[in-house]
C-alpha positions in Angstrom: 1.3 -4.6 7.2 3.1 -6.7 4.9 2.3 -4.9 3.1 2.0 -6.4 0.0 3.9 -4.2 5.1 -1.1 -3.5 1.9 1.1 -0.7 -3.3 4.6 4.2 -2.3 2.3 0.6 2.9 5.0 2.2 3.7 4.9 5.8 3.5 5.6 8.8 1.5 6.7 11.8 3.5 7.7 14.8 1.5 7.8 16.4 -1.8 9.6 19.6 -2.8 10.4 21.7 -5.8 13.6 23.7 -5.8 13.6 27.5 -5.6 12.6 29.3 -8.7 15.5 29.7 -11.2 16.1 33.3 -12.2 18.2 34.0 -15.3 19.6 37.3 -16.4 18.4 38.4 -19.8 21.6 37.2 -21.4 20.9 33.7 -20.2 17.2 33.5 -21.2 18.0 31.6 -24.4 19.9 29.0 -22.6 18.3 25.7 -21.6 16.5 26.0 -18.3 17.0 23.4 -15.4 14.2 20.9 -15.2 11.2 21.6 -12.9 11.4 18.9 -10.3 9.0 17.7 -7.7 10.9 16.4 -4.6 9.4 13.8 -2.4 10.9 12.3 0.7 10.5 8.7 1.9 11.9 6.8 4.9 10.9 3.4 3.7 13.2 1.7 1.2 12.1 0.1 -2.0 12.0 -3.7 -1.7 12.0 -4.2 -5.5 11.2 -2.3 -8.7 10.0 -5.6 -10.2 6.2 -5.2 -10.3 5.7 -9.0 -9.9 7.4 -9.2 -6.6 7.3 -5.7 -5.1 5.3 -5.6 -1.9 6.3 -2.4 0.0 3.9 0.5 -0.2 6.8 2.6 -1.5 7.5 0.1 -4.3 3.9 -0.3 -5.4 3.4 3.4 -5.5 6.4 4.0 -7.7 5.2 1.1 -9.8 1.9 2.9 -10.4 3.8 5.8 -11.8 5.7 3.5 -14.2 3.0 1.2 -15.4 -0.7 1.6 -16.2 -3.2 -1.1 -15.1 -5.9 -2.5 -17.3 -8.4 -0.1 -15.7 -8.1 2.8 -13.3 -10.0 4.6 -10.5 -11.1 8.2 -11.2 -9.6 10.9 -9.2 -12.9 12.6 -8.2 -15.1 9.7 -7.2 -12.9 6.5 -7.6 -15.3 5.0 -10.2 -13.7 2.7 -12.7 -12.3 4.5 -15.8 -10.1 3.8 -18.7 -6.6 2.4 -18.1 -4.8 0.4 -20.7 -8.2 -0.8 -21.8 -10.8 1.7 -22.9 -13.9 -0.6 -23.0 -14.8 -3.9 -21.5 -17.8 -6.2 -21.9 -18.8 -9.4 -20.0 -20.6 -12.3 -21.6 -24.2 -13.0 -20.4 -22.9 -15.6 -18.0 -20.0 -13.4 -16.9 -17.4 -16.1 -17.6 -15.8 -14.3 -20.5 -14.6 -10.7 -20.5 -13.5 -8.8 -23.6 -11.3 -5.8 -23.2 -10.4 -3.3 -26.0 -7.1 -1.6 -26.0 -7.3 1.5 -28.3 -4.8 2.3 -31.0 -2.3 5.0 -30.3 -1.1 4.1 -26.8 2.6 3.6 -26.6 5.4 2.4 -24.3 7.9 5.0 -23.3 10.4 3.7 -25.9 7.9 4.4 -28.6 6.7 0.9 -29.3 2.9 0.4 -29.5 1.1 -0.9 -26.4 -1.3 -3.6 -27.4 -3.6 -6.3 -26.2 -0.8 -8.7 -26.6 1.1 -7.0 -23.7 -2.0 -7.5 -21.5 -2.2 -11.2 -22.4 1.5 -11.7 -21.9 1.4 -10.1 -18.4 -1.5 -12.3 -17.2 -0.2 -15.4 -18.8 3.2 -14.9 -17.2 1.4 -14.8 -13.8 -0.6 -17.9 -14.6 2.5 -19.9 -15.6 5.1 -18.6 -13.1 4.5 -18.9 -9.4 7.0 -16.2 -8.6 5.2 -13.8 -10.9 2.1 -14.3 -8.7 3.9 -13.1 -5.6 2.5 -9.6 -5.5 -0.9 -9.9 -7.1 -1.6 -13.6 -7.6 -5.1 -13.5 -6.1 -6.4 -11.5 -9.1 -5.6 -14.3 -11.6 -6.3 -17.3 -9.5 -9.7 -17.8 -11.0 -8.5 -17.2 -14.6 -9.1 -20.1 -17.1 -7.3 -18.5 -20.0 -6.2 -15.1 -21.4 -5.9 -14.6 -25.2 -5.1 -11.6 -27.4 -7.3 -12.2 -30.5 -5.6 -9.2 -32.2 -3.6 -6.1 -31.2 -6.7 -4.4 -29.9 -8.6 -7.2 -28.2 -7.9 -9.4 -25.2 -10.3 -12.1 -24.0 -10.2 -13.4 -20.4 -12.1 -16.5 -19.5 -12.7 -17.3 -15.8 -13.5 -20.6 -14.1 -16.3 -18.9 -12.2 -17.9 -15.4 -12.4 -15.4 -12.9 -11.0 -16.7 -9.5 -9.7 -13.2 -7.9 -9.7 -12.6 -8.0 -13.5 -12.7 -4.2 -13.7 -10.5 -3.9 -10.6 -7.4 -6.0 -11.4 -4.6 -4.3 -9.5 -1.9 -5.6 -11.8 0.7 -3.5 -13.6 0.8 -4.3 -17.3 4.3 -4.9 -18.6 5.8 -4.7 -22.1 6.1 -8.1 -23.7 9.1 -7.0 -25.8 11.1 -6.3 -22.6 9.9 -9.1 -20.3 9.7 -12.0 -22.7 13.5 -12.4 -22.4 13.5 -12.4 -18.6 14.1 -16.0 -17.5 14.5 -15.4 -13.7 11.6 -13.3 -12.4 12.7 -13.8 -8.8 16.1 -12.1 -9.3 15.2 -9.6 -12.0 15.7 -6.1 -10.5 14.1 -4.2 -13.3 16.5 -1.3 -12.8 18.1 -1.0 -16.2 17.3 2.6 -17.0 15.4 4.0 -18.6 12.8 1.4 -17.6 10.3 1.0 -20.3 6.8 1.7 -19.0 3.4 3.1 -20.0 2.7 5.4 -17.0 3.0 9.1 -16.5 6.7 8.9 -15.4 9.7 6.9 -16.6 12.3 5.6 -14.2 15.7 7.1 -15.2 18.0 6.6 -12.2 17.9 4.5 -9.0 20.4 4.1 -6.2 19.2 1.8 -3.4 18.8 3.5 -0.1 19.4 6.9 -1.6 17.0 8.0 -4.3 14.7 7.2 -7.2 14.5 9.6 -10.1 11.8 9.7 -12.8 11.1 11.9 -15.7 7.7 12.9 -17.1 6.6 10.6 -19.9 6.0 13.2 -22.7 4.1 10.6 -24.8 1.8 9.6 -22.0 -1.7 9.1 -23.4 -3.4 11.3 -20.9 -1.0 14.1 -21.6 2.3 14.9 -19.9 2.6 16.1 -16.3 3.1 19.8 -15.7 6.6 19.5 -14.5 9.7 17.6 -15.7 11.1 15.3 -13.0 9.9 13.5 -9.9 12.6 12.3 -7.5 12.1 10.1 -4.4 14.9 10.6 -1.9 15.4 9.0 1.4 15.3 10.6 4.8 16.4 8.9 8.0 13.1 9.5 9.8 9.9 11.4 9.6 11.2 14.2 11.9 13.9 15.0 9.3 11.4 15.1 6.5 9.0 17.5 8.4 11.9 19.7 9.2 12.9 19.7 5.5 9.3 20.8 4.6 9.4 23.6 7.1 12.7 24.8 5.6 11.4 24.6 2.1 13.7 21.8 1.1 10.9 19.4 0.2 7.3 20.2 -0.9 5.1 17.4 0.5 5.0 15.4 3.7 2.8 12.4 4.3 2.2 10.0 7.2 3.2 12.5 9.9 2.7 11.8 13.6 0.0 14.0 15.2 2.6 16.3 17.0 4.4 16.8 13.7 1.2 17.7 11.9 0.1 20.1 14.6 3.5 21.8 14.6 2.8 23.0 11.0 -0.5 24.6 11.8 0.8 28.2 11.6 3.8 27.6 9.4 4.0 30.2 6.6 3.6 28.8 3.0 2.6 25.4 4.3 -0.9 24.0 3.7 -2.0 20.9 5.7 -4.4 18.2 4.6 -6.2 15.9 7.0 -8.1 13.1 5.3 -9.9 10.0 6.3 -7.3 7.4 5.5 -7.8 4.1 3.6 -5.3 2.2 5.8 -5.4 0.5 9.1 -2.8 -0.5 11.7 -2.9 -4.0 13.1 -1.2 -6.2 15.6 -0.4 -9.6 14.0 -0.7 -12.6 16.3 1.2 -15.6 14.8 -1.5 -18.3 14.7 1.0 -21.1 13.8 2.4 -20.1 10.4 2.4 -22.8 7.7 3.1 -23.0 4.0 0.4 -23.5 1.5 0.7 -27.3 1.9 0.5 -27.2 5.7 4.1 -27.5 6.6 4.8 -25.5 9.8 7.3 -22.6 9.5 8.8 -20.1 11.9 9.0 -20.3 15.7 5.9 -18.5 16.9 4.9 -19.3 20.4 2.6 -22.4 20.3 0.2 -20.8 22.8 -0.9 -18.4 20.1 -2.4 -21.3 18.1 -5.2 -21.3 20.7 -7.9 -18.8 19.7 -8.7 -18.3 23.4 -5.2 -16.9 23.9 -5.5 -14.7 20.9 -8.9 -13.4 22.1 -7.4 -12.7 25.6 -4.7 -10.6 24.0 -7.3 -8.6 22.0 -9.5 -8.1 25.1 -6.5 -6.8 27.1 -6.1 -3.8 24.7 -8.1 -0.7 25.4 -8.3 0.6 21.8 -10.0 3.9 22.8 -7.1 4.7 25.1 -4.6 3.6 22.5 -6.0 5.9 19.9 -6.1 8.8 22.3 -2.6 8.3 23.6 -0.7 7.3 20.4 -2.9 8.9 17.6 -4.0 12.0 19.6 -7.4 11.5 18.2 -6.3 11.5 14.6 -7.7 8.0 14.1 -10.8 5.8 14.6 -10.9 2.7 16.7 -10.4 -0.4 14.6 -12.8 -3.3 14.1 -13.0 -4.9 10.6 -10.2 -5.0 7.9 -12.0 -2.6 5.6 -11.8 1.0 6.9 -14.9 3.3 7.3 -13.7 5.4 4.4 -15.4 2.7 2.4 -18.7 2.7 4.3 -20.5 0.2 2.1 -18.2 -2.6 3.0 -17.0 -1.5 6.5 -18.1 -3.8 9.3 -18.9 -2.9 12.9 -19.5 -5.7 15.4 -22.9 -5.8 17.1 -23.0 -5.4 20.9 -22.9 -9.1 21.3 -20.0 -9.5 18.9 -17.8 -6.6 20.1 -14.8 -7.4 22.3 -14.8 -4.7 25.0 -11.7 -4.0 27.0 -11.8 -6.2 30.0 -8.6 -7.3 31.7 -10.4 -9.6 34.1 -12.1 -11.4 31.3 -8.8 -11.7 29.5 -7.2 -13.4 32.5 -10.2 -15.8 32.7 -9.6 -16.7 29.0 -6.0 -17.5 29.7 -6.9 -19.5 32.8 -9.3 -21.5 30.7 -6.7 -22.1 28.0 -4.3 -23.5 30.6 -2.0 -20.6 31.2 -2.2 -19.7 34.9 0.3 -17.2 36.3 3.6 -18.4 37.6 5.3 -15.7 39.6 3.0 -13.3 37.9 3.9 -14.4 34.4 1.6 -16.6 32.2 3.4 -16.2 28.9 6.5 -14.5 27.4 6.1 -13.1 23.8 8.1 -11.1 21.4 6.6 -7.9 19.8 8.2 -6.9 16.5 8.1 -3.4 15.1 9.9 -0.9 12.9 12.6 1.2 14.5 12.1 4.9 13.8 8.4 4.6 13.2 6.6 6.8 15.8 3.5 4.6 15.9 5.4 1.4 16.6 7.6 3.0 19.2 4.7 4.5 21.2 2.1 1.7 20.7 4.7 -1.0 21.7 5.1 0.6 25.1 1.4 0.8 25.6 0.8 -2.8 24.6 3.7 -3.9 26.8 2.0 -2.5 29.8 -1.5 -3.6 28.8 -0.4 -7.2 28.4 1.7 -7.2 31.5 -1.5 -6.4 33.4 -2.8 -9.8 32.4 0.4 -11.7 33.0 2.0 -11.6 29.5 5.6 -10.5 29.4 6.5 -8.6 26.3 10.0 -8.3 24.7 9.8 -5.3 22.3 12.1 -5.7 19.3 12.2 -2.6 17.1 14.4 -3.3 14.0 15.2 -2.0 10.5 13.0 -2.5 7.5 15.2 -5.3 6.2 15.3 -7.1 9.6 11.6 -6.8 9.9 11.0 -8.2 6.5 13.3 -11.1 7.0 11.8 -12.0 10.4 8.2 -11.8 9.4 8.8 -13.6 6.1 10.4 -16.4 8.1 7.5 -16.2 10.6 10.0 -16.0 13.5 7.9 -13.7 15.6 5.0 -13.9 18.1 3.4 -10.5 17.7 4.1 -7.8 15.1 2.9 -4.5 14.0 1.5 -4.4 10.4 -0.9 -2.4 8.3 -2.5 -2.2 4.9 -4.0 0.3 2.6 -7.2 -0.9 1.1 -8.6 -0.6 -2.4 -12.0 0.6 -3.6 -13.0 -3.0 -4.2 -12.5 -5.1 -1.1 -11.4 -8.3 -2.8 -7.6 -7.8 -2.5 -7.6 -7.1 1.3 -10.0 -10.0 1.8 -8.0 -12.4 -0.4 -4.8 -11.8 1.6 -6.1 -13.9 4.4 -7.1 -17.0 2.4 -5.3 -20.3 2.7 -4.0 -20.0 -0.9 -2.1 -16.8 -0.1 0.3 -18.6 2.3 3.8 -19.0 0.8 5.0 -22.1 -1.1 7.6 -24.4 0.3 10.4 -22.2 -0.9 8.9 -19.1 0.6 7.7 -17.6 -2.6 4.3 -17.0 -4.2 2.4 -16.0 -1.1 1.1 -12.6 -0.1 -0.4 -13.2 3.3 0.9 -11.4 6.4 -1.4 -13.1 8.9 -0.9 -16.8 8.0 -4.6 -17.2 8.5 -6.1 -20.3 7.0 -9.8 -20.9 7.8 -12.2 -23.1 5.8 -15.2 -20.9 6.6 -13.4 -17.7 5.7 -12.3 -19.3 2.4 -15.8 -20.4 1.6 -17.1 -16.9 2.1 -14.3 -15.5 0.0 -15.1 -17.6 -3.0 -18.8 -16.7 -2.6 -18.2 -13.0 -2.6 -15.9 -13.2 -5.6 -18.7 -14.6 -7.8 -21.5 -12.5 -6.3 -22.7 -9.8 -8.7 -25.7 -8.7 -6.6 -24.2 -5.8 -4.7 -26.4 -6.1 -1.6 -25.7 -9.8 -1.3 -22.0 -9.3 -1.7 -21.9 -6.6 1.0 -23.5 -9.1 3.4 -20.8 -11.7 2.5 -18.0 -9.3 2.9 -19.2 -8.2 6.3 -19.5 -11.9 7.3 -15.9 -12.4 6.3 -14.8 -9.6 8.5 -16.8 -10.9 11.4 -15.2 -14.3 11.0 -11.7 -12.7 10.9 -12.5 -10.7 14.0 -13.7 -13.8 15.9 -10.7 -15.9 15.0 -8.2 -13.0 15.8 -5.2 -13.7 13.5 -4.7 -10.0 14.0 -6.2 -7.1 16.0 -7.1 -4.1 13.9 -5.9 -1.3 16.2 -7.1 1.8 14.4 -7.8 3.6 11.1 -5.4 6.5 11.0 -6.2 9.8 9.4 -3.9 10.7 6.5 -1.9 13.7 7.8 -0.2 15.6 4.9 1.2 19.0 4.3 2.7 20.7 1.3 4.6 23.9 0.4 2.0 26.1 -1.2 4.7 28.6 -2.3 6.1 25.8 -4.5 3.0 23.9 -5.6 -0.4 25.5 -5.8 -2.4 22.3 -6.1 -2.3 18.6 -5.6 -5.4 16.7 -6.7 -6.8 14.6 -3.9 -8.7 11.3 -4.2 -11.6 11.3 -3.7 -12.4 14.9 -4.5 -14.1 15.5 -1.2 -11.9 14.9 1.9 -9.4 12.8 0.0 -5.6 12.1 0.2 -2.8 13.5 -1.9 -0.5 10.5 -1.6 -1.0 6.8 -1.3 -4.0 7.0 -3.6 -5.8 4.3 -5.6 -4.1 5.9 -8.6 -1.4 8.5 -9.7 -3.4 11.7 -9.6 -1.6 13.4 -6.7 1.7 13.3 -8.5 0.5 13.4 -12.1 -1.7 16.4 -11.5 0.6 18.5 -9.2 0.7 22.1 -10.4 3.7 24.3 -9.7 2.8 27.6 -8.0 1.9 30.4 -10.4 4.0 32.9 -8.5 7.1 31.3 -10.0 6.1 32.7 -13.4 8.2 35.7 -12.4 11.3 33.6 -12.7 11.1 34.1 -16.5 11.5 30.4 -17.3 9.9 30.5 -20.6 7.9 27.4 -19.8 4.5 29.0 -20.3 2.5 25.9 -19.6 4.2 25.6 -16.2 4.6 29.3 -15.3 7.7 28.3 -13.4 11.4 27.5 -14.0 12.9 25.6 -11.1 16.2 23.9 -10.8 16.7 20.9 -8.7 15.4 17.6 -7.8 12.3 16.1 -6.2 12.8 14.1 -3.1 10.2 11.7 -1.9 10.3 10.3 1.6 8.0 7.8 3.0 8.1 8.1 6.7 7.8 5.2 8.9 4.1 5.7 8.4 4.3 4.9 4.7 2.7 1.5 5.2 3.5 -1.2 2.6 0.6 -1.7 0.8 2.6 -4.5 1.5 2.1 -8.0 0.4 3.6 -11.0 1.9 7.1 -9.7 2.6 6.3 -6.2 3.8 5.4 -6.8 7.4 5.9 -3.4 8.7 4.2 -1.5 6.1 0.9 -1.6 4.2 0.2 -2.2 0.5 -2.1 0.0 -1.4 
């Protein structure tokens, strides 16, 4: 949910290219309008600063602006070249040497070197605020040194299995070394210097984000000129825009919206097994990293018996049928089944089946008998305008009323949701995360060290879970290089999380997407078989988008595109664009 509410959590909705531009022969020599991919989003950007951005929308834009040390391949999600081309661990796996090849450049033309890598990681090691978004990746680092422009050496305190899966944007030292206040640095002075396939050129909060293709990008330039993210009020508006040809790609649709496009001319739908989950957070008694209580969560929720009763009162099969119309799988562990190696399913003995009578008995045992039919009164926080929150909240309200828990549903704006969950002034809240190929990040979100500091900064958790056994298992999996053994540990962690119930994983939603095939002929999906266009573990869906060949008749003169289009790309993340969020993105998931 918080997507740290998670990496564009909380949810891209639409992308469109303008109508082909046709010029009379006399105008052919004139400059043609840029070919623009328009994407619609309904979730706002919390920050363009990669060190503190936690919303899914923000982290996805960040991927377009900055490369990471390594990347995940489009076809099979295996680790491939990013900023570094090669890497080698020492025999004891305590030292890793990465090589940054000559020739890679920042968008302002300056060379991208190993010193930029070392600067980025060292900034995180020395500045707590810089660790807000991705601090778990460097928590085990002993030192980071650039021995020359081509070589960076990372020494770790203990072996770390995630050294080729560091989900951290590498920033330019020559820009960031003069930044003295990371917390308040907006990173919106355009053009923003980056190394990714696109360069941020214009940003107006709450309205749009505009980027241009990076013509010096080391993988080669994108096949169109500009990518614009523009905000829609809600997902319905974005889907209507797609149907009218005003946008080209829609993501995170509700089932009814997806079904409505089944026979729409020039619209191609894509249903994929998603890498995200929806969850119901249960405030277990939020505390800072040092154990100081924060927020005003109902004290009853500190009792695991109460949390288990809430979980047992929810019929997840019925919820998926009613709210997701079958476009989802029932939730269990915090790693979705799209990653089958690490996905955990409870045994018959472990599984909590829907049982209202058993839930009532749990509440009785915990000391909460009914008084005039009511045992507890709790607040349920969600995002206004997000179809899932609106529908699921009503279902949960009735389900919990059946066991004597009165629910006050509070659906609020993104900003209000962010403020409330950050302050831990809630009882129950909808959240969700997108998971990475490697499970470490999603597992690390729920460790004691990911709770916030005394000033509210530095933490990425959305569950406020702190459990010694879970932390012990986390450290163990981080240092385990035997794959079979690590799988066992990762599943044991999910079992522990399930048993302690800091949240209830409600479902794993399918990714429901659609695009204008008359505007764009192809969007690469990740993975190649059954994959998603947007909210990938990478940039391939945007970077590899191909304008439709039929537009060649426009006579644009851009032979490599075969299209001349005027206009802007609007990107909308509908309320389903979950914040790969980190600590402050409660409503959305982070990638």
